LOMI-345003 format. One line per 8 residues: number of its first residue (from 1); for each residue x, y, z of N, C-alpha, C, O, CB. Coordinates in Angstrom, 1 decimal, m for minus. Each point is the difference from the previous one (the first is absolute). Glycine has a CB too. Example, Ala and Ser with C-alpha at 12.3 -4.5 7.8 and 13.67 -1.06 7.14 Angstrom:
// LOMI-345003
1) 13.2/m5.7/7.8/m0.9/1.2/0.0/0.9/1.2/0.0/1.0/0.0/0.7/m2.9/m1.2/0.5  1.5/2.3/m1.9/0.9/1.1/0.0/m0.8/1.1/0.8/0.5/1.1/0.1/0.7/m1.7/m2.3
// end
This chain:
// LOMI-345003
1) 0.8/m0.9/0.0/m0.7/0.9/0.0/0.9/1.2/m0.1/m0.2/0.9/m0.8/m1.5/m2.3/2.0  2.6/1.4/m0.4/0.9/1.4/0.3/0.8/m0.1/m1.5/0.4/1.1/m0.4/0.1/m1.1/3.5  m0.4/m0.9/m3.7/0.7/m0.1/m1.6/m1.1/1.3/m1.1/0.5/0.8/m0.7/0.2/m4.2/0.9  m1.9/3.1/0.1/m0.7/0.8/m0.7/m0.5/1.4/0.7/m0.8/0.7/m0.6/0.3/m2.8/m0.5  1.0/2.3/2.1/m0.2/1.5/0.6/0.3/0.9/m0.9/m0.9/0.8/m0.4/1.4/m1.3/2.6  0.8/0.6/m2.9/0.5/1.1/m0.6/m0.8/0.4/m1.4/m0.3/1.2/m0.3/2.6/m1.8/1.5  m2.7/m0.7/m1.9/m1.1/0.0/m1.1/m1.0/0.7/0.4/m0.2/1.0/m0.5/0.7/m2.9/m0.3  m1.4/1.3/1.9/m0.9/0.8/0.4/0.0/1.3/0.2/m0.9/0.7/m0.3/0.6/m2.5/0.8
9) 1.4/2.2/0.1/m0.1/1.5/0.6/0.2/0.7/m1.4/m0.5/1.1/m0.1/1.7/m1.5/2.7  m0.6/0.0/m3.5/0.1/1.1/m1.5/m1.4/m0.2/m0.4/m0.7/1.0/m0.3/3.4/m1.5/m1.0  m3.2/m0.8/1.4/m1.5/0.4/m0.8/m0.9/0.7/0.7/m1.1/0.4/m0.5/1.3/m2.3/m0.6  0.1/2.1/2.1/m1.4/0.6/0.8/0.4/1.5/0.5/m0.8/0.7/0.6/0.0/m3.1/0.5  2.1/3.1/m1.5/0.3/1.3/0.0/m0.7/0.8/m0.9/m0.5/m0.5/m1.1/2.4/m0.3/1.9  m2.0/2.0/m0.5/m1.0/0.6/m0.9/1.1/0.9/m0.8/0.9/0.7/0.4/m3.2/m0.6/1.2  2.0/m0.3/m2.8/1.0/0.6/m1.0/m0.7/0.9/m1.2/m1.0/m0.4/m0.5/2.5/m1.7/1.0  m1.0/3.1/m0.7/m0.9/1.1/m0.7/0.0/m1.0/m1.4/1.1/m0.5/m0.3/m0.3/3.2/1.6
17) m1.7/m3.0/m2.0/m0.3/m0.4/m1.2/m0.4/1.1/m0.9/m0.1/m0.3/m1.2/m0.5/m1.7/2.1  0.4/3.2/m0.5/m0.7/0.7/m0.9/1.1/0.3/m1.1/1.2/0.1/0.3/m2.8/0.9/1.5  1.2/m0.9/m2.9/0.9/0.4/m1.2/0.9/1.1/0.1/m0.4/1.1/0.4/m1.4/m2.0/m1.5  2.9/0.8/0.8/0.9/1.4/0.0/m0.2/0.8/m1.2/m0.3/m0.3/m1.2/2.2/m0.9/2.5  m1.7/2.4/m0.7/m0.4/0.9/m1.2/0.8/0.0/m1.0/1.2/0.0/0.1/m2.1/1.2/1.2  0.2/m1.2/m2.5/0.9/m0.1/m1.2/0.6/1.3/m0.3/m0.6/1.1/0.1/m0.7/m2.9/m1.0  2.4/1.7/0.6/1.0/1.3/m0.4/m0.7/0.6/m1.2/m0.3/m0.6/m1.1/2.6/m0.4/1.9  m2.5/2.5/m0.5/m0.6/0.7/m1.3/1.1/0.1/m1.0/1.1/0.4/0.4/m2.7/1.0/1.0
25) 1.4/m1.7/m2.7/0.9/0.5/m1.0/0.0/1.6/m0.1/m1.0/0.6/0.1/0.6/m2.8/m1.4  1.4/2.6/1.2/m0.1/1.4/m0.4/m0.5/0.3/m1.2/0.2/m0.8/m0.9/1.5/1.0/2.1  m2.4/0.8/m1.5/m0.7/0.4/m1.4/1.2/0.2/m0.8/1.0/0.6/0.4/m3.2/0.6/0.3  1.8/m1.9/m2.0/1.0/0.3/m1.0/0.2/1.4/m0.4/m0.9/0.8/0.0/0.4/m2.9/m0.6  1.8/2.2/0.2/m0.1/1.6/m0.6/m0.7/0.1/m1.2/m0.4/m1.0/m0.5/2.6/1.6/1.3  m2.3/0.3/m1.2/m1.0/0.5/m1.0/1.2/m0.2/m1.8/1.0/0.7/m0.2/m2.7/1.7/2.6  1.4/m3.3/m3.2/0.6/0.0/m0.9/m0.8/0.0/m1.3/m1.2/m0.3/m0.1/2.7/m0.6/1.6  m0.6/1.1/m2.6/m0.7/0.7/m1.4/m0.5/m1.4/m0.6/0.8/m0.9/m0.2/0.8/3.3/m0.3
33) m2.8/m2.3/0.3/m0.7/m1.1/m0.6/m0.5/0.5/m1.6/m0.6/1.1/m0.2/m0.3/m2.1/2.8  1.2/0.2/m3.5/m0.6/0.6/m1.4/m1.2/m0.6/m0.4/m0.3/m1.2/0.3/2.5/1.6/m0.9  m2.8/0.4/m0.2/m1.5/m0.8/m0.3/m0.2/0.1/m1.4/0.7/1.0/m0.4/m1.9/m0.4/2.5  0.6/m1.2/m2.9/m0.6/0.2/m1.4/m1.7/m0.6/0.1/m0.3/m1.1/0.3/3.1/0.6/m1.5  m3.6/1.5/1.1/m1.5/m0.5/m0.3/0.0/0.2/m1.3/0.6/0.9/m0.5/m1.8/m0.2/2.5  0.5/m1.8/m2.8/m0.5/m0.2/m1.3/m1.7/m0.3/0.1/m0.5/m0.8/0.8/3.2/m0.1/m1.6  m3.3/1.6/0.0/m1.5/m0.1/m0.1/m0.3/m0.2/m1.2/0.6/0.6/m0.9/m1.1/0.7/2.6  m0.5/m2.5/m1.9/m0.5/m0.1/m1.3/m1.2/0.9/m0.4/m0.3/0.2/m1.2/1.1/m2.4/1.6
41) m1.5/2.9/0.7/m0.9/0.9/m0.2/0.2/0.9/1.0/m0.2/m0.3/1.1/m1.3/m1.0/m2.1  1.8/2.6/0.5/0.7/1.2/0.9/m1.1/0.0/1.1/m1.1/0.1/m0.5/2.3/1.5/m1.4  m1.1/m1.6/3.3/m0.7/0.2/0.9/m0.4/1.6/0.3/0.8/0.9/m0.3/0.2/m3.2/1.1  m2.3/2.4/m0.2/m0.1/1.6/0.9/0.9/0.4/0.9/0.4/1.2/0.1/m2.3/m1.5/m0.1  2.3/m0.8/0.7/0.7/0.3/1.4/0.8/m1.3/0.4/m0.4/m1.2/m0.1/m1.6/2.9/0.9  3.1/m1.4/m0.4/1.0/m1.2/0.5/0.5/0.5/1.2/0.3/1.2/0.2/0.5/m2.1/m2.4  m0.6/m0.3/3.3/0.6/0.6/1.3/0.7/m1.3/0.8/m0.3/m1.1/m0.2/m1.6/3.1/0.2  2.9/m1.5/0.8/0.7/m1.3/0.4/0.3/0.4/1.7/0.6/1.0/0.4/0.8/m1.6/m3.2
49) m2.0/m0.4/3.6/m0.1/0.1/1.6/1.1/m0.8/0.5/0.0/m1.1/m0.3/m2.6/1.2/0.4  3.5/0.4/0.6/1.1/m0.8/0.9/m0.3/0.1/1.4/0.1/1.1/0.4/1.6/m0.8/m1.9  m2.0/m1.4/2.2/m0.3/0.1/1.4/m1.1/1.1/0.5/0.0/0.7/1.0/2.2/m1.5/m0.8  m3.0/0.6/m1.1/m1.3/1.1/0.4/0.3/1.2/m0.3/m0.8/0.8/0.5/0.1/m1.8/1.2  1.6/1.4/m2.5/0.2/1.4/m0.4/0.1/0.2/m1.5/0.8/m0.7/m0.6/0.3/1.0/2.7  m1.6/0.5/m2.5/m0.1/0.4/m1.3/1.5/0.6/m0.5/0.4/1.1/0.4/m3.1/m0.8/0.1  3.5/m1.2/m1.5/1.3/0.5/m0.2/0.1/0.5/m1.4/1.0/0.6/m0.3/0.0/m2.3/1.9  m2.0/1.5/m2.5/0.0/0.2/m1.3/m1.3/0.1/m0.7/m0.9/m0.8/0.2/2.9/m0.3/0.0
57) m2.2/2.2/m0.9/m1.5/0.1/m0.8/0.3/0.5/m0.9/1.0/0.6/m0.1/m2.6/m0.4/1.6  0.5/m0.3/m2.9/0.0/0.9/m0.9/m1.3/m0.3/m1.0/m0.4/m1.0/m0.4/3.2/1.2/0.8  m3.2/1.1/m0.7/m1.4/0.1/m0.8/0.3/m0.3/m1.4/1.2/0.0/m0.3/m2.1/1.8/1.8  0.1/m2.2/m2.2/0.3/m0.3/m1.5/1.5/m0.4/m0.3/0.6/0.6/m0.9/m2.4/1.1/0.3  2.4/m2.7/1.1/1.4/m0.5/m0.4/m0.1/m0.3/m1.6/m1.0/m0.3/m0.7/1.5/m0.8/3.3  0.7/1.2/m2.9/0.5/m0.3/m1.4/m0.3/m1.8/m0.2/m0.5/m0.6/0.9/2.5/3.0/m0.8  m1.8/m3.0/m1.1/m0.2/m1.3/m0.2/1.3/m0.8/0.7/m0.1/m1.2/0.3/m1.3/1.8/m2.5  2.5/0.3/2.4/1.0/m0.4/0.7/0.7/1.0/1.0/0.5/1.1/m0.3/m0.3/m2.4/m1.6
65) m0.2/0.9/2.9/0.5/0.8/1.3/1.4/m0.3/0.4/0.2/m1.1/0.5/m2.4/1.0/0.3  3.1/0.8/m0.8/1.5/m0.6/0.7/0.4/0.9/1.3/0.1/1.2/m0.3/0.9/m2.0/m2.3  m0.8/0.6/3.7/0.1/0.7/0.8/0.7/m0.7/1.4/m0.4/m1.1/0.3/m1.5/2.4/m1.6  2.8/m0.8/2.0/0.3/m0.6/1.2/m0.3/0.7/1.1/m0.2/1.2/0.0/1.6/m2.2/m0.9  m1.5/0.1/2.2/m0.3/0.5/1.4/1.1/m0.4/0.9/0.9/m0.9/m0.4/m3.4/0.8/0.2  2.4/0.7/1.3/0.8/m0.2/1.3/m0.8/m0.9/0.6/m1.2/0.3/0.1/2.3/2.0/0.3  m0.8/m3.4/0.1/m0.9/m0.8/0.9/1.0/m0.8/0.9/1.0/m0.4/m0.5/m3.1/0.0/m1.4  1.7/0.2/3.4/0.7/m1.0/0.6/m0.3/m1.4/m0.8/m1.2/m0.2/m0.4/1.1/1.6/2.7
73) 1.1/m2.2/m2.6/m0.6/m1.3/m0.8/1.0/m0.9/0.6/1.3/0.1/m0.1/m2.2/0.9/m2.3  0.2/m1.9/3.1/0.6/m1.4/0.5/0.8/m0.8/m1.2/m0.3/0.1/m1.1/m1.7/m0.2/2.8  3.1/m0.8/m1.1/0.6/m0.8/m0.7/m1.0/m1.0/m0.9/0.2/m0.4/m1.1/1.6/0.9/2.8  m2.7/m0.9/m0.8/m1.2/m1.1/m0.5/m0.7/0.6/m0.7/m0.6/m0.7/m0.8/0.5/m0.5/2.4  m0.2/2.6/m1.7/m0.8/0.4/m1.1/m1.2/0.8/1.0/0.1/0.2/1.3/0.6/m2.5/m3.3  m1.7/2.6/1.1/m0.9/0.6/0.9/m1.7/0.1/m0.8/m0.2/m0.7/m1.0/2.7/2.2/2.0  m3.4/m0.9/m0.6/m1.3/m0.1/m0.8/m0.6/1.6/0.1/m0.1/0.7/1.0/m0.5/m3.7/m0.5  0.3/3.1/m1.8/m0.3/1.4/m0.3/m1.5/m0.1/m0.4/m0.3/m0.9/m0.7/2.7/1.5/m0.2
81) m3.3/0.2/1.1/m1.5/0.1/m0.3/m0.1/1.1/m1.3/0.4/1.1/0.0/m1.1/m1.5/2.8  0.1/m0.2/m3.8/m0.3/1.0/m1.3/m1.4/0.0/0.1/m0.7/m1.0/0.1/2.5/0.5/m1.8  m2.2/2.0/1.6/m1.6/0.1/m0.6/0.3/0.9/m1.5/0.7/1.0/m0.3/m2.2/m0.8/3.2  0.6/m1.0/m3.7/m0.1/0.4/m1.2/m1.7/0.2/m0.4/m0.8/m0.8/0.3/3.3/m0.5/m0.8  m2.7/2.4/m0.2/m1.3/0.3/m0.3/m0.1/0.3/m1.6/0.4/1.1/m0.5/m0.9/m0.2/3.1  m0.1/m1.8/m3.2/0.0/0.0/m1.4/m1.5/0.6/m0.3/m0.8/0.0/0.9/2.6/m2.3/m1.4  m2.1/2.8/m0.7/m1.2/0.6/m0.1/m0.9/m1.2/m0.2/0.3/m1.1/m0.3/0.6/3.5/m0.6  m2.4/m1.9/1.1/m1.0/m1.1/0.1/m0.2/m0.8/m1.4/m0.3/m1.2/m0.1/m0.9/2.6/1.9
89) 1.4/m0.6/m2.8/m0.1/m0.7/m1.3/1.2/m0.6/m0.6/m0.1/m0.4/m1.1/m1.7/1.7/0.6  3.0/m1.4/1.2/1.3/m0.7/m0.4/m0.1/m1.6/0.3/m0.4/m0.4/1.1/1.8/2.6/m0.5  m1.1/m2.9/m1.6/0.0/m1.5/0.1/0.8/m0.4/1.0/0.7/0.8/0.6/m1.0/m1.0/m2.8  0.4/m1.0/2.3/0.9/m0.7/1.0/1.3/0.3/m0.2/0.6/m0.4/m1.0/m2.0/m1.3/1.1  2.1/2.4/1.0/1.2/0.4/m0.2/1.3/m0.6/0.9/m0.2/m0.7/0.9/m1.2/2.5/m1.7  2.7/m1.3/0.4/1.0/m0.8/0.9/0.9/1.3/0.3/0.2/0.9/m0.8/m0.2/m3.7/m0.4  0.6/2.8/2.4/1.1/0.8/0.2/1.4/m1.2/0.4/0.0/m0.9/0.7/m1.9/3.2/0.4  2.9/m1.9/m1.9/1.2/m0.8/0.3/0.9/1.0/0.8/0.4/1.1/m0.3/m0.6/m2.7/m1.9
97) 0.6/0.9/3.3/0.9/0.9/1.0/1.3/m0.8/0.1/0.1/m1.1/0.5/m2.0/2.1/1.0  3.0/m0.3/m2.1/1.2/m0.5/0.1/0.9/0.7/0.7/0.4/1.1/m0.5/m0.9/m2.0/m1.3  1.0/0.4/3.1/0.3/0.5/1.3/1.4/m0.6/0.0/0.2/m1.2/0.0/m2.6/1.5/1.2  3.6/0.7/m1.0/1.5/m0.4/0.1/0.3/0.2/1.1/0.2/1.2/0.4/0.4/m0.7/m2.4  m0.3/m1.6/3.0/0.4/0.4/1.4/1.2/0.6/0.2/0.6/0.1/m1.0/m1.7/m1.8/1.7  1.8/2.1/0.6/1.2/0.3/0.2/1.1/m1.0/m0.7/0.9/0.5/m0.7/m1.9/0.5/2.7  0.8/m2.1/m2.0/1.2/m1.1/m0.1/m0.4/m0.1/m1.6/0.3/m1.1/m0.6/0.1/m0.5/3.3  m1.0/2.5/m3.4/0.1/m0.2/m1.6/m0.9/m1.2/m0.5/0.1/m0.4/m1.2/2.4/1.3/1.3
105) m3.5/m1.4/0.9/m0.8/m1.1/m0.7/m1.0/0.5/m0.6/m0.4/1.0/0.6/0.9/m2.4/0.9  m1.1/1.1/m2.5/m1.0/0.6/m0.7/m1.0/m0.8/0.2/0.3/m1.2/m0.1/1.0/2.3/m1.6  m2.6/m0.7/2.1/m1.2/m0.9/0.3/m1.1/0.4/m0.7/m0.1/1.2/m0.1/0.9/m1.6/2.3  m1.7/m0.4/m2.7/m1.2/0.5/m1.0/m1.1/m0.3/0.7/0.1/m1.0/0.7/0.8/0.7/m2.8  m2.0/0.8/2.1/m1.3/m0.4/0.6/m1.3/0.8/m1.0/0.2/1.2/m0.5/1.1/m1.5/3.4  m2.4/m0.5/m3.0/m1.1/0.5/m0.4/m0.9/0.2/0.6/m0.3/m0.7/0.9/1.0/0.1/m2.1  m1.6/1.7/0.8/m1.4/0.2/0.7/m0.9/0.1/m1.1/0.3/0.8/m0.9/0.5/0.3/2.9  m1.8/m1.8/m2.0/m1.2/0.0/m1.1/m1.1/0.5/0.7/m0.1/0.0/1.2/0.7/m2.1/m2.5
113) m1.7/2.7/0.4/m1.2/0.4/0.5/m0.6/1.2/m0.8/0.6/0.5/m1.0/0.1/m1.3/3.2  m1.9/1.2/m1.7/m0.8/0.9/m0.5/m0.5/1.0/1.0/m0.1/m0.4/1.1/m0.5/m1.3/m2.8  0.3/2.9/1.3/m0.4/0.9/1.2/1.0/0.5/0.9/1.1/0.4/m0.5/m3.0/m1.6/0.5  1.6/1.1/1.3/1.1/0.1/1.1/0.3/m1.3/0.7/m0.8/m0.8/0.4/0.1/3.0/0.0  2.1/m2.4/m0.4/0.6/m1.2/0.5/1.1/0.4/0.9/0.9/0.8/m0.2/m1.5/m2.0/m1.9  0.4/0.4/3.3/1.0/0.4/1.0/0.7/m1.4/0.5/m0.7/m0.9/0.6/m0.9/3.1/0.3  3.0/m2.6/m1.2/0.4/m1.2/0.3/1.4/0.2/0.8/0.6/1.1/m0.1/m1.8/m2.2/m2.2  1.6/0.3/3.0/1.2/m0.2/0.6/0.7/m0.8/m0.9/m0.6/m1.0/m0.5/m0.1/1.2/2.7
121) 2.2/0.1/m2.7/0.9/m0.9/m0.6/1.3/m0.2/0.8/0.6/0.9/0.6/m1.5/m0.2/m2.9  1.2/m1.9/2.2/1.2/m0.5/0.9/1.0/0.0/m1.1/m0.2/m0.4/m1.1/m1.0/m1.1/2.8  2.4/2.1/m1.1/1.2/m0.2/m0.9/1.1/m0.5/1.1/0.4/0.6/1.0/m1.0/1.3/m2.9  0.8/m2.9/1.6/1.2/m1.0/1.0/1.2/0.3/m0.3/1.0/m0.5/0.6/m2.2/m1.5/m0.6
// end
């Protein structure tokens, strides 16, 4: 019985099993991200939202828009919400997004729709 005492003592001791606070990663520094937006039908309006904040928008964009934004961009990539508003009489349309991240990786995504479309696109 005495041989089991140390084991029983360890098992009955109150230990904090609460999860340890995860280390918060410092926010990534803003980096230059290149964008090329191409439209099959020119929309009335287009906008980009990052972490709940509007970071770019344009009324009556051209069929192709090229620009760059400074955004905190993690190595793993990120998510951007795109808001596109085509005219009501426009046919099914598509917006191609070509993003070049700080590591010079080109990533392409497409957004299809009619009328007003809001969609989050992932860029790994």
